[in-house]
N, C-alpha and C positions, 0 to 999 in steps of 0.2 A: 631223400625222404624228409618230409616236414612233420613236426610233432603234431599228432592228431588232436591234441587239446587246443593247440593254437589255431588249427584249421576249424575246429568246432566253434571257437570263439568268433572267428571271422564269419562263419556261416550264420551265426545267430543274428548278425547285423547286415546280412547280404541279401538283397532282393533277387539277385540273379541265381545262377547255378554254378557251384564249384565242382570241377571235374578233376579228380585225381586218377592215378594209374589204375585203380580198381573199378572205376566208373564204366558203365556200359558204353558211354559215348567217347571214352578217352581216345581210342584208336582213330576214330574219324575226326575228332576235334583237334588232334595234334597234327593232322595232315595239312600241308599247304599245296598250292598249285604245282610247284616244281618238285617232282619226285626225287630229284637229287638231294633234297633237304629232308633228312630223317632224324628228327630230334625228339627227345622225350622230356617235356617239362615236368616239374614236380607238381604243379597245380595250374589248371586253366580256370581263370575267373571270368565266366561269361556274364558280363555286366548288363543289368537291366536299365540303369540310369547313371547319371554323373556321380551320385553318392557312392555307388559301387566302385567306380573308377578310383575315387579318392581312397576308399577302404583298401582296395587291392594294391595301390601304390604304397600306402603306408605300411601294409603288411609285408610287402617285399623288402622295404627298407629296414623295418624292424628286425627282420630275420636274415638280413644280409644276402638276399637272393637276387640273381640276375632277373631283369625285367624286360619282357618283350611285349610289343603292342600289335594286335591283329585287327585289321579292318576287313579287307577282302582276302588277304593272304595270297595275292596274285603276283607279288613281286618276285623277280627271278632270283634275287639274293636269298629269299626265304627268311628274312629277318623277323617275320611275324611269329616265330616260334623259337624256343631256346631249350638247351639241355639243363635240367636240374633247377630251373627257376620258375618264375610266375609269368604266365601269359595273360595279359589284360585283353580279353576277347570282347570286341565291340560288335560282333557280327549279328547279334540279336536286335540291334538298334538301327532300323532301316527307314524310319519315317522321313518323309519329305513334305514340307508345307510351303505352298506357293502363294505369293501375294501378286496376283496378276496386275494390279493397279500400280504398285510400287516397282513391279518387275524385279522381285527378289525371291529367293527360295532359302528356307532354313532347312538344313540337311543334318540328319543324325549321323554319328560317326561310322556306323556300320553299313551305310547305304552304298549300293553298287551303282555304277554308271547307268545301268538300265533303269534302276529305280528313279534316278533323277530325270532321265530323259522322258520316261513315261509320264511322270507327274507334271513336268514343265511343258511338254508338247500338248498336253490337254488344253493349254491356253495359247498354243502357237509360239511358245517361248523355249529358249534353251540357254544353257551356259556351256562354254567350251569344256570338254573333258577329253577322254582318250578314245581309242578305237575298238576296245573289247568291252562289251557291256557288263561282264562279270568281274571287272576290276573294282576295287574299293575306291570310292571317290576321294576320301580323306587322304589316303596315302599318295594317290596320284597328284592331288592338288599341292600337297606339301613339298613335292619334288618338282613341281612345274606344271605339267599337264599339257601335252601337245597332241592335238587331234584335228579332226576335219574342219573345224571352224575357227581354229586359232589364228590363222592369217587374217581373218576378218575381225575377230573380237578379242584377240590376245590369248595367251595360255590360261589354263584354269586358275593358276595362282593369281594372275592379275585381276581376276573377277571375284576373288575372295574379299568380301567387304568387312567381315567380322568373324571372329572365332572365340569360342569359350574354351579355356585351356585349364587342365589340371597340371600343376607344376610338380617338380621332383619332391617338394616338401608337402605335397598333398593339398596345396592351396588352390583356390579357384580364381582365375583372373580372366578378364576380357581383353582381347586385342582388337583394336579398331583404329580408324583414323583419329579418333578423339581420345581414346583410352589405350595406353601402352602401344603407341604407333610403331615403335621400334620392334616390338615383338611381332606385330602384324607383318612388318617388312621381312623379318626373319622366317616367319611361317610360309611366306610366299616364295618357296623354293629351297629353304634351308632344311627341309625334312622334319623328322620327328625329334630333333635334337633338344627342343626347349620345353617339351611337355606333351600331354595327350590332348588332342582336340576332341572335345565332347559335343560340340555343335559348330556348324559352319554356315555362314550366310553368304549367298552368292548374288551377283548381279546377273540378270537375265536379259536376253536379246530376242527380238523377233526372228524366228528361224522356221522355215518349212511352212506347213507340215510336209511339203515335198521338196526335195532337192534333186538335182541331176547328179547321178553317181554311178559307179561301176568301173569297169576296166576294159582296155583294149589290149588284146593278147597278141604277142609277136613271137615268132620263132627265135630262139636264142642265137641262131646263126646271124640274125640281123641286129643283135644287141649293140654293136658299136654305133651304128647309124641311129638306132632307136634312142640310145642314151644321149647322143649328141643332140638329137631333136628335143628330147626331154629338157636338157639343160638350157637350150635356146628358148624353148617355149615358156619355161618357168620364169625366165628373165623378164618377160613382159606380162606375166599373168596378173589379172586384177586380184584384189584382196579376197573377193568372193570365191576364188578358185584355189583349191588345194590339190597338189599333185604328189604322187609317190610312184617311183619306179622300182618294182620288185622282181627278183629273179628266183625261181624255184623249179623243182621238177613237177610237171603236171600230174596230179594224182588221178587215180581211177575215177571216172565220172566227170572230170573237168571238161568243159565244153570246147574240146578240140578233137580232131580225128583220133580214133582209138590207138592208132599206131604211134601217136605222140605222147600217150600216157607214159609217164616215167622219164620223159625227155625234158630238157631245160626249156623254159619259156621266160620271157620278160614281159611284164604286164605294166602298162601305164594306168594306174588307178587314179580316179578323180572324184572330187566333190565340188559342185558349184552350188553355193548356198546364197542364191539371189533370184532375181527374176528368171523364170524358166526359159522364156523365149530368148533373152539375152545370153543365157548360159548355152543354149543350143548353138548360137552363132559363135560364141567364144571357143567352144569345143570342136567346131567343125574341122579346123586344120589338124588337130590331134587325131580325130577319128578317121581322117582321110590319109594320114601319113603312112608311107611304107606299104607293106603287104600283110596286113593284120590277119591272124588266124581266126579271130572272133572279136566282135564288138558287143560288149555287155553293158554299155552305158545307156541309162534310161532314167526317166523320172521315177523316184521311189520315195516312200515315207522316210523322213529323217531317222526315225527309230529303227527302220529296217537296215539302213546304212550302218547305224551304230552297233547293231548286233550281228551284222553280216560276217564279221571275222571270228565270231565266237567258236565256230566249229573247228577253225584252224588252230585254236589255242586251247585244247581240252586240258583238264586237270589230270595229273597222274603221269605225264610224260617227263622225260629227262630233258632239261633245258640248260643251255650254256650260251650266254650272250656276250658279245663284245661290240663296243660302239665308239664312234667318233662324231663330233661336229666337223664338217668340212666346209671350206670356203667356196669351192666350186667343183662341179663335175667336169674335170679337165680331161683332155685326151689321155694323159698318163693315168689318171684315176680309172678311166674306162678300161684302159689296157690291163690294169691290175685285176679288176673284177672279172674281165673276160678270160684272163689267164687262169684264175683260181676257181671260177664257177664249175668247170667240168670235173674238178677234183672233189667236189662236194661229196662227202662220204655217207650222208644219210638222205634218203628220199623225202624226209620231213623237214629238212633244213631250208633256209632261205636267207637272202639279204636284201636290203632296200636302201634307196635314197629318198628321204622325205624332204620336200621343199618347204623352207621356212619363210622368213621375211614378212612383209605386210605389218600387221599390228604387233606381231611378235618382236620385230626389230625396232619399233618406234618408241617403246617404253624406255625410260632412262633408268640408271642404276639405283635411284632412290625409290622406284616403284616397287621393286621386289628383289630378293636375293638371287632369283633365277638369273643366270648369267649367259654369256656368249651369244647374245642376241644378234650380233652382227654376222654370225655364221649363216650361210645361205642354205645349207642342207644338213640333215642329220643322217649318218650312215650307220646302220646296225646289222650285225650278223646274228641271226637266230638259229642256233644249232640245236636240233631237236631229234631225239631218238628214244628207244624204249628199253633196250637191253643194257644193263650195267656193265657187262663184259666188253662193250664197245666204247666205253667212255674215252679211252685214250685216243683212239683214231679220230673221233669226231671233234674232240677238244683241240687236237693238233691242227686239224683243218681250219677251225675257226681262228686259232692264234696265228696261223700262217697268213691268212687273209688280212687279219687285223694288223699284223706287222707290215704287210705290204702297203696298207693304206695309211700307215703312220706319218709318212711325209706330208700328207694332205690334212692332217688332224689339226683341229683348232678347239681343244677342250672336249668335254664329254657331257652328255645329258645324264644327270644324276639318277633319274628313274630307270635308266637302262644299265646301270652298274651292277655287276655281281659282287662277290667278295674279292676285292681287288687291291685293298690296302690304302694307306693314308695318302700317298702321292696321287692316286687316281681320284680320290675324293676331292683333294685340292684342285685337281684339273677341271673339276666341274664348275669352278667359280673363278671370277677375276680375283687377282691377289688382294685388292682393297676390299672386295666383298668378303673374302674369306676372313680377313682380319676383323671385319665388323661382326661376322658370325661368331668368331671366337669370343669377342667382347660380350656378345649377347649370351653365349653359353656360360661365361663366367658369372653373369648376372642371374641366370635362371636355373642353371644346373652345374654348379662348380664341381660337384662330386661325380659327374658323368654317369648319373643313374640311367639316363636314356642314351646308352651307348650301342645298343643292338639295332643299328641303323647305318646309313652312310655317315659315319660319325665325324662330327666336328668336335674335337677334343678341347676341353677347357685349357687355359694357359698354364694352370698348375698341374 
């Protein structure tokens, strides 16, 4: 509980909405995407502007309260909400301002990927983000941001030109190439460790309005050959082409024969973000390979691609993820996933290999804190279910597959980390990068006020 007089004093200078346990919106406001996370903050400060963020940070510090920051609330770790503390809720701030001449966009901290895509595609432009349009763009960017056009234009963090930040002291600073450049470097992949981003400016690129995208569906019985083809095809893919190989049980209504619903399938999903005729030629070998059950590849609006996975990631389900960067999709790695896939305990679960490289790999360590760019693939296990009584069996399956893939591991993507401890956070960065992040933490947050994240602890 927080003293009501103190809350009243904050409310008098607060333009947004303060939501406590007795507020009619409290139950909905404290919920995040992953239903495994069930926390009860003492106060949710839904901020209307940057001044509210400053006030909320100072209030939490003055009263010695834990501080969480919420943008989209879509992260699997659920760090957007805390028990007994203050949530700085940015979800009401979703404005996106596009300058089509300069090819930049100024984005408010609560904007979702879909907000950015719709605003920028109105001018035939885009910035790299992720694959689910309901994700908060700020949190995604601060952790890296790998999506369908990252091979062509780099991850989201590389396209962050400038950010306005509220620090742990409640001060307002700007991070750009000309002003506090080291802070900008840290924000590009170092997460929310150094402050709260209250505005973000992105570089935009010509994209779309149509891309060639979709997937080619294969029977899981053919998975060894399909995954070998995927690895070989990815090795020569142009930057315009992004590829993902995903394995899951075909849900009801999935475009395969009804008798295959509930059975394992492997899908080679693609996006070609370039000349459509060239894309058709590039994708011809992939579409002709093997014995596909369905070919769903077609020209489509870029915004349709970006929102196409939303239904597969609804809010309110239980999610447990495990992830590795891997150097190659080797025969041994293929054998491991082929062995473990039939043991998948939930019909909602899946795993995938996402091809990296291209512009992701070309940026040097001084561009951004985002690390392990030399990894060729990202491998993630998405364990999803609904009944809490089934937690143990589904988590066990995910951990078993994760352990089997450990010999192929080469670090981890910080945005796909759950609550996994200090060693796993360190594994998300090159050692020299992590040391540099600690020095930045010492400078901007020596008391570790911003610790409810994939935390880089200060040296003290």
